[in-house]
C-alpha positions in Angstrom: 0.0 0.0 0.0 1.3 3.5 -0.9 0.7 6.0 1.8 -0.4 9.5 0.8 1.9 11.6 3.0 0.4 14.8 1.8 -2.6 14.1 4.1 -0.2 14.4 7.1 0.2 18.1 6.3 -1.9 20.0 8.9 -3.1 22.4 6.2 -4.2 19.6 3.9 -7.8 20.2 4.9 -7.7 23.7 3.3 -6.9 22.4 -0.2 -9.4 22.6 -3.0 -11.3 25.6 -1.8 -12.6 28.3 -4.2 -9.9 30.7 -5.3 -11.7 33.8 -3.7 -11.5 32.1 -0.3 -7.7 32.2 -0.5 -7.9 35.9 -1.5 -10.1 36.6 1.6 -7.6 34.6 3.7 -4.7 36.7 2.4 -6.7 39.9 3.0 -7.5 38.7 6.6 -3.9 38.0 7.4 -2.9 41.4 6.1 -5.6 43.1 8.0 -4.7 41.3 11.2 -1.0 42.1 10.8 -1.9 45.7 10.4 -3.9 46.1 13.6 -1.6 48.7 15.2 -3.9 51.4 16.5 -6.7 49.8 18.6 -4.6 47.6 20.9 -2.7 50.8 22.0 -5.6 53.3 21.7 -5.9 53.7 25.5 -2.1 54.5 25.8 -2.3 56.9 22.8 -5.2 58.8 24.4 -3.6 59.0 27.9 0.1 59.4 27.1 0.0 61.3 23.8 -3.2 63.4 24.0 -3.3 63.8 27.8 -6.7 62.2 28.4 -7.4 60.9 31.9 -8.2 57.2 32.3 -11.9 58.0 32.8 -11.9 60.3 29.7 -10.2 57.6 27.6 -12.7 55.0 28.7 -15.6 57.3 27.9 -14.2 58.1 24.5 -13.7 54.4 23.7 -17.3 53.6 24.8 -18.8 56.4 22.7 -16.7 55.7 19.7 -17.5 52.0 19.8 -21.2 52.9 19.6 -20.5 54.3 16.1 -19.7 50.8 14.9 -23.4 50.0 15.3 -25.0 52.4 12.8 -22.1 51.7 10.4 -22.7 48.0 10.6 -26.5 48.3 10.0 -26.1 50.7 7.1 -23.3 48.5 5.6 -25.4 45.4 5.9 -28.4 47.0 4.3 -26.5 48.4 1.3 -24.5 45.2 0.8 -27.8 43.3 0.3 -29.2 46.0 -2.0 -26.2 47.0 -4.0 -23.4 44.4 -3.6 -20.8 43.2 -1.1 -17.6 44.2 -3.0 -18.4 47.9 -3.5 -19.4 48.3 0.2 -16.4 46.5 1.5 -13.8 48.3 -0.7 -15.3 51.8 -0.3 -15.9 51.5 3.5 -12.5 50.0 4.4 -10.7 52.4 2.0 -12.4 55.3 3.7 -11.5 53.9 7.1 -7.9 53.5 6.1 -7.8 57.0 4.6 -8.9 58.5 8.0 -6.0 56.6 9.7 -3.6 57.9 7.0 -4.7 61.5 7.8 -4.2 60.7 11.6 -0.6 59.8 10.9 0.1 63.3 9.5 -1.8 65.1 12.3 0.3 63.6 15.1 -1.1 64.6 18.5 -3.7 67.0 17.1 -7.1 67.2 19.0 -8.7 66.3 15.7 -7.3 62.8 15.7 -9.9 61.2 18.1 -12.7 62.4 15.8 -11.0 60.8 12.8 -10.7 57.6 14.8 -14.5 57.7 15.5 -15.0 58.0 11.7 -12.7 55.0 11.2 -14.9 52.9 13.4 -18.1 54.0 11.6 -16.7 52.9 8.2 -15.1 49.8 9.7 -18.5 48.8 11.0 -19.9 49.2 7.5 -17.2 47.0 6.0 -17.7 44.0 8.3 -21.2 42.8 7.3 -20.2 43.0 3.6 -17.1 41.0 4.3 -19.1 38.3 6.2 -21.8 38.2 3.4 -19.1 37.9 0.8 -17.4 35.0 2.6 -20.7 33.1 2.7 -21.5 33.9 -0.9 -18.3 32.3 -2.3 -18.8 29.1 -0.4 -21.4 26.3 -0.2 -22.4 24.1 2.7 -19.9 21.5 1.7 -16.8 23.7 1.9 -18.1 26.5 4.1 -16.8 25.1 7.4 -13.3 24.7 6.0 -13.4 28.2 4.5 -14.6 29.9 7.6 -11.9 28.0 9.6 -9.2 29.2 7.2 -10.3 32.8 7.7 -10.3 32.4 11.5 -6.8 31.0 11.2 -5.8 34.0 9.0 -7.0 36.4 11.6 -5.1 34.7 14.4 -1.9 34.6 12.2 -2.2 38.2 11.4 -3.1 39.3 14.9 -0.1 37.4 16.3 2.1 40.0 14.4 0.2 43.3 14.5 0.2 44.1 18.2 3.8 43.1 18.5 4.8 45.5 15.7 2.5 48.1 17.3 4.2 47.8 20.6 7.6 48.4 18.9 6.3 51.5 17.1 4.4 53.2 19.9 7.3 55.0 21.5 9.6 55.0 18.5 7.3 56.2 15.7 3.8 56.8 16.9 2.7 58.2 13.6 3.5 54.9 12.0 0.8 53.2 14.1 -1.6 55.0 11.8 0.4 54.9 8.6 1.0 51.2 9.0 -2.6 50.4 9.9 -3.8 52.4 6.9 -1.3 50.9 4.4 -2.2 47.4 5.4 -5.9 48.2 5.1 -5.3 49.5 1.6 -3.2 46.4 0.7 -5.9 44.1 1.9 -8.4 45.8 -0.3 -6.2 45.4 -3.3 -6.3 41.7 -2.7 -10.1 41.8 -2.8 -10.4 44.2 -5.7 -8.1 42.1 -7.9 -9.1 38.6 -6.9 -12.8 38.6 -5.9 -15.7 39.4 -8.2 -19.0 40.8 -6.9 -20.6 37.9 -5.0 -24.2 39.0 -4.2 -26.6 36.4 -5.4 -28.5 37.3 -8.6 -32.3 37.5 -8.8 -32.4 34.3 -10.7 -30.4 32.5 -8.0 -32.6 33.8 -5.2 -35.8 32.8 -7.1 -34.4 29.3 -7.7 -33.5 28.9 -4.0 -37.1 29.9 -3.0 -38.4 26.8 -4.7 -35.9 24.5 -2.9 -35.8 23.2 0.7 -32.3 24.5 1.4 -31.8 26.1 4.8 -30.4 29.4 3.4 -33.1 29.9 0.7 -34.0 33.5 0.0 -37.1 35.1 1.4 -39.1 38.2 0.5 -39.6 40.9 3.0 -37.8 42.9 5.7 -35.0 41.7 8.0 -37.5 41.3 10.9 -39.8 39.1 8.7 -36.8 37.0 7.7 -35.8 36.7 11.4 -39.3 35.8 12.5 -39.1 32.7 10.3 -35.8 31.7 12.0 -36.5 32.2 15.6 -34.5 29.2 16.5 -31.4 30.9 15.0 -32.0 33.8 17.3 -32.3 31.5 20.3 -29.0 29.9 19.2 -27.4 33.3 19.0 -28.5 34.1 22.5 -27.0 30.9 23.8 -23.8 31.7 22.1 -23.7 35.0 23.9 -23.7 33.0 27.2 -20.5 31.4 25.9 -19.3 34.9 25.1 -19.8 36.0 28.7 -17.7 33.2 30.0 -15.0 33.5 27.3 -14.8 37.3 28.0 -13.4 36.4 31.5 -10.2 35.2 29.8 -9.2 38.8 29.2 -10.8 40.4 32.2 -10.6 37.9 35.1 -7.8 35.6 34.1 -5.1 38.2 34.5 -6.6 38.9 38.0 -6.4 35.2 38.8 -2.8 35.0 37.7 -1.9 38.0 39.9 -3.8 36.6 42.9 -2.1 33.2 42.6 1.4 34.2 41.5 1.8 37.8 42.7 4.4 39.9 40.8 4.9 37.1 38.3 1.2 37.2 37.4 1.4 39.5 34.4 4.2 37.4 32.9 2.2 34.2 33.6 -0.9 35.8 31.9 1.2 36.7 28.9 2.5 33.2 28.5 -1.1 31.9 28.8 -2.1 34.1 25.9 0.8 32.9 23.9 -0.2 29.3 24.6 -3.7 30.2 23.4 -2.4 31.7 20.1 -0.1 28.8 19.4 -2.8 26.2 20.1 -5.2 28.0 17.8 -2.7 28.1 15.0 -1.5 24.5 15.3 -4.8 22.7 16.1 -7.3 24.7 13.9 -6.9 22.3 11.0 -7.2 19.1 13.0 -10.3 20.6 14.7 -11.9 21.1 11.2 -11.1 17.6 10.1 -12.7 16.1 13.2 -15.7 18.5 13.3 -16.7 17.5 9.8 -17.6 14.0 11.1 -20.3 15.3 13.5 -23.4 17.5 13.4 -22.6 21.2 13.6 -24.7 21.8 16.7 -23.2 18.8 18.4 -19.8 20.3 17.9 -20.9 23.6 19.4 -22.4 21.8 22.4 -19.0 19.9 22.8 -17.3 23.4 22.8 -19.4 24.2 25.8 -18.1 21.1 27.6 -14.5 22.1 26.9 -15.3 25.6 28.1 -16.9 24.3 31.3 -13.9 22.0 32.1 -11.4 24.8 31.4 -13.2 27.5 33.4 -14.1 25.2 36.3 -10.4 24.2 36.5 -9.5 27.8 37.5 -11.5 27.4 40.7 -8.9 25.0 42.1 -5.9 25.7 40.0 -2.9 26.4 42.2 0.1 25.9 40.0 1.6 27.0 36.6 0.9 23.6 35.1 -2.8 23.8 36.2 -3.2 27.2 34.7 -1.6 26.1 31.4 -3.8 22.9 31.4 -7.0 24.9 31.9 -6.0 27.4 29.2 -5.3 24.7 26.8 -8.7 23.1 27.4 -10.7 26.3 27.0 -8.7 27.2 23.9 -9.8 23.9 22.4 -13.3 25.0 23.2 -12.7 28.3 21.5 -11.4 26.5 18.3 -14.4 24.2 18.1 -16.8 27.1 18.8 -15.2 29.3 16.2 -15.1 26.6 13.5 -18.8 25.7 13.9 -20.8 28.6 15.2 -20.7 30.9 12.2 -20.8 28.0 9.9 -24.2 27.1 11.4 -25.4 30.7 11.3 -24.3 31.1 7.7 -26.0 27.9 6.6 -29.3 29.1 8.2 -29.2 32.7 7.0 -31.4 33.5 4.0 -29.1 34.4 1.0 -31.3 37.5 0.4 -30.5 38.9 3.8 -26.9 37.9 4.4 -25.6 41.4 4.8 -28.2 42.4 7.3 -27.8 39.1 9.3 -24.1 39.7 9.3 -24.7 43.1 10.7 -27.0 42.1 13.5 -25.8 38.6 14.7 -22.4 39.7 15.8 -24.1 42.0 18.3 -26.4 39.2 19.4 -23.6 36.7 19.8 -21.1 39.3 21.1 -23.3 40.9 23.8 -22.1 38.5 26.5 -18.5 39.3 25.8 -19.3 43.0 25.9 -20.9 42.8 29.4 -18.4 40.3 30.7 -16.0 42.8 32.4 -18.8 44.7 34.1 -20.7 41.7 35.5 -17.5 39.8 36.1 -16.2 42.7 38.2 -19.4 42.7 40.2 -19.1 39.0 41.0 -15.4 39.4 42.0 -16.1 42.5 44.1 -19.1 41.0 45.9 -17.8 37.4 46.2 -14.5 36.1 44.8 -12.7 35.0 41.7 -13.6 31.4 42.6 -17.3 32.3 42.4 -16.7 34.1 39.1 -15.1 31.0 37.5 -17.9 28.8 39.0 -20.6 31.0 37.4 -18.7 31.0 34.1 -18.4 27.2 34.1 -22.1 26.8 35.0 -23.1 29.2 32.3 -21.3 27.3 29.5 -22.6 24.0 30.9 -26.2 25.3 30.8 -25.9 26.8 27.3 -24.1 23.8 25.9 -26.7 21.5 27.3 -29.5 23.4 25.5 -27.6 23.5 22.3 -27.0 19.8 22.6 -30.7 19.2 23.0 -31.4 21.3 19.9 -28.8 19.2 18.0 -30.8 16.0 18.5 -33.7 17.7 16.7 -31.8 18.9 13.7 -29.9 17.2 10.9 -27.1 19.8 10.4 
């Protein structure tokens, strides 16, 4: 017997995808590698512009709200006029504003341009998500989404490191670099991806089928009403998000509580373990996930989250912290590989832009409120109670998703 050694390649699972998928992967890596500004925005506002910590926090809260109308507008237009034009125009304008910021230095006008960047960035994301779904089908969509997820992690493993190097040495290049990488990613899309919005004929044909993403006539709310189970699924995922959000808010506090002055270094190493695990095990997770129902995979992610977070209740050593982090990272991978695959497969093709505008807020709400409610639990009780609640939350949500899995075929 002749063995096919090519299948031992961890990236073998990504072979044979549509060419535009690889273009989106390249654009995602470039975008991630160019994320210079936002990881250091608090430092820029406080150290370069003289904001107080409270003023910086208020600015970041207000500016983040601008992402919402941008996303809603971008989703609506991408369904009506096309994904490619919305994506290229919106991200190009966002990059242009950062380019101007680089020339302005520490001008008081810079924060307003950053707010404009967030508005246009919000408009670009639904178009990007809809485009990613358009160029795939249910057979290759899971692998394609996983490749994009890998691309983001590859890029993001570079961007903040370069940003940290530039912050004190050449602050203006935080903005120049972010802008140039944004323009370069759009060149990839402009050259390699055609307009992907389904034609009227394709939507009419889908309406006569029994496919789960068939087009529907009517408004977003009408389309959503016919997919109430998808909304319930999104709300259960936001429970995952609440628990996962503690990895950035509460985990560093746990590391300091347990290891004292070594805590920050320990937390940094845990995040490195997380990144390395995602990069190395993403492909195997895709290969294994394809053998099971999508919702069953998402439910299994809840089990992994539960074990990982519950472990922090009694973790007392470096090894225990690393083991817990490895386990919840496995949950993150399985979650990421399957959740948006399920949402995309059940989103009507006629409303992909609008669903991609709204569902990130539904699924991300838990992560958004995680610091606030996590802080309340820690202040009133303890970190142990916080991790207990997090583990119980993922167990509850995972159990409900598992029950739903038994009723569905995909």
